[in-house]
N, C-alpha and C positions, 0 to 999 in steps of 0.2 A: 536542601538536604532533608531527607525523610527522617521521621522520629527515630526509627530503628538504627539509623546511621549517626544519630546525634551523640554528643558527649555524654548525655544523661544515660542513655541505654547502651552501655558497653560492658562486655564480659572480659575485656582484654586483661585486666589486672588479675583475673582468676585463672588465666592460662597456666597450666602446670601445677596449680595448687590442689590440695587434697580435700575431698568432700566425702563425708559418710552419709549414706541414705539408708535408713532402716525400713523394714517392710518392703524390700526392693524386688521381691520375686514376681510381682504382678501389679496390675492397675496403675495407680498414681505413682507409686514408688518406682516401678520399672520405667515409666515414662519420664520421670524426673532424671533417672540415671541416663537415659538415652539423650536427653537434651543437654545435660551437663557434660557428657562425653563429647557431644557435638560442639560444645563451647570450649573444649580443650582441657577440661579438668581431669585429674586422676581421681576416679570415683571408686569408693568401696561400697558395695551393696551387701547389706546384712539381712539375713532372714533364716528361718529354719530350713527352707527349701533352697539350698545353695545351688542345686543343679539347674533350676530355672534361671537363676542369675548368671550362671556360667554359660548357659545357652545364649542368653542375651549378649554376654560379653563376646562370645564368638561371632555373633551377628554384627557387632559394632567394631570388629577389628578393622583397622584401616582408617578409622575416624580420628580427628585431632587428639582426643584424649583417650583414656583407657578405663575399663571397668574390671574390678577385681571382686570376685565372689567370696564372701566369708560367711560360714554357717554360724548362726547364733540364735539361741532361744532367749529373747530379750526379757523374758519373765524370770530368768535365772541370773541372779546378780553376778555370780562368778563367771558365767559365760560372757556377760557384758564387759567385765573387767578384763577378761582374757582377750576379748575383741579389741579393746583399746591398746592392750599390750602388743598384740599382733600388728596393729596399724602403726604403732610407734617403731617397732622393729623393722617393718617393711617400707614405711613411707616417712617416718620421722614424727608424724602427728597429724592432727585434724585441724584444718583451717575453716571448714564449713561443716556443720552438723545439721542434717535435715531429719527431724523426728517425724517420720511418716507412719510407722507401724501403729495399728489400732484394730480393735475388734468389738463386736457387740453380740449379745444374745437376743433372741426374739421373744422376750417375756416381759410382761408388765411388772411394775413394782410389787403388785399383789401376788403375782405368780412366780416371780424369780426366786432364785436360791442364793444363799450366802456364797456358795462355791462359784456361781456365775458372776456375782458382783465382785468377788475378789479377783477373779480372772480378768475382768475388764479393768479394774483398778491397777492390777499388776502391770498390764501392758500399756494402757492408755495414759496412766499417770506416773506410776513408780518408775517404769523403764524409761519414760521420757525424761524424768528428773535425773536419773542416774546417767543416762547418755549425755545430757546437758552438762551435768557436773563434771564428768570426765573430759568432755570436749573443751570446756572452759579451762580446766586444769592443764590440758595439753597445750592450749594456746598460750597460757601464762608461762608455762615452763619454757617455751621457745620464744617468749617475748613477741608473740604475734598479737598485735593490738588492733588489727582490722578484721578479725574473724567474724563469723556470722552463725548464729543459731536460728533455725527456722522450724517452727512447729507447724505441721499440717494438721490443723484443727478441724472445725466444722462450723457451719452457720448455727448449728445446735449449741454451740458455746455462747450464743447470744440471744436465743429465743427458745422457749419451751412450747412445743407443739402439742396437739391433742392426740398424737400417736403414742399410745401407752407402751408398746413393746420397746420403744427407744428412750424411755424416760431415764433409766439408769445410765445409758450411754450418754445422754444429754448432760447428766450430772458430771460425768468424767470430762466432757468438753468444756463445761463451765469451769472446772478445775484448771484446765489448760489455759483458759483466758486469765484466771487469777495468777497462775504461775508465770505467764508471759509478762504481766505487769510487775510482779514481784521481782523477777530476774532483771527486768529493765531498771528498776529502782536500785537493786543491789549493785549492778555494774556501774550505774551512774554515780553512786556513793563512792565507789572505788576510783572514779575518774577514768574508767576504762572506755576505750573506743570500740570494744567488741559489741556488735549489734545483735539484737534479738527481735524476731518478727514472727508473725503467724500468717498463714493463708487459710481462710475459713470458707470452704466451698459448700454450696448447697448440694442437692442430689446430683451425684456424678456417676456416669455409667461405667461401672467396673464390676469385678466379681463380688464386691463387698455385700451388697444387698441381696442378690440371689443366694449367696452362701448362707447369710444370716437367716433368710426367710425360707430356704429350701425350695426355691422356685426357679424357673428359667428366666433368662434375661429379658425376654419379651414381656413377661408378666410384670417384672420389676420396673422396667423402664419404657414400656410401650405407650404410655398414656400421653406423653409430651416430650419435647426436646430437652434432654438433660444436659448438664455440663459434661464435657469429655475430659479424660485424664490429661490430654494435651493442653486444655485450657488451664488446669491447675498448675501443670509444670511450667507453662509460659509465665504464670504469675510468680512462680518461684524465681525464675530467671529475671523477671522485672524487679523483684525485691533485691536480688543480688546485684543488679546492674546499677542501682542507685549510687550516687557518689558517696564516698566514705563519711561525709558530714551529714548525710540524710539517713534517718532511720524510719523506714516504713513499718508502722507498728502492727497493724492487722488488716489484711486484705479480705473483705467480705465479698463473696461471690454468689449471685443468685442466677438460676436460669431465667431468661427473659419471659418465658411462658411458665405459668404455675398450674398445677393440677386443680381442677374445680373442687 
């Protein structure tokens, strides 16, 4: 029997369960939605551009699960709270929360502005914390003790590179690493079986870097073979597929080839 058919890697227990994916309109988030719907989950995709999520939902009609688009500016606390209220009304609550939304500005610490720093913190850290808090509350309210929180972080949450324009972004991802461990300890202290994990990819070919650097994709990713959004989404499903007694803490992902 192959590994993918083994007991260890099975998404069967998640069929029909509810997953929230933030930053779902493109790139890694959209690809995670696609794979979760393929695995039979009821997926809510949240982003400011709900039209792109709806287009993906239409594309995925007929697959085992479903994708519902919900418009939300995650940097607005009230919109996040309303998002969870809408999910409760329509689906009952959240069983899996995948905090994927994130952004960066292309300025060094010496050239950046407080406005840019706050914008990164609001999305990469504060919104992640609020979504996590509301998701855990939703699980507890319904006595769901096998839920899962997954942060899509970055290899930059574990190493500081010499690339000055991403140093503040790196700081936000170090914060995610600390928040991951802090939440694990808090849930353990409560004797909860809700799991918390992170997937921390290296350079991944999406719209993220070209948008940040205002260049085309070939300039951003042409030097070597990067990770693909599908690679990251597959790691998310691997984390979810682990047996309930196994908590995969943080999946670090590097491209096998690195730039010179």
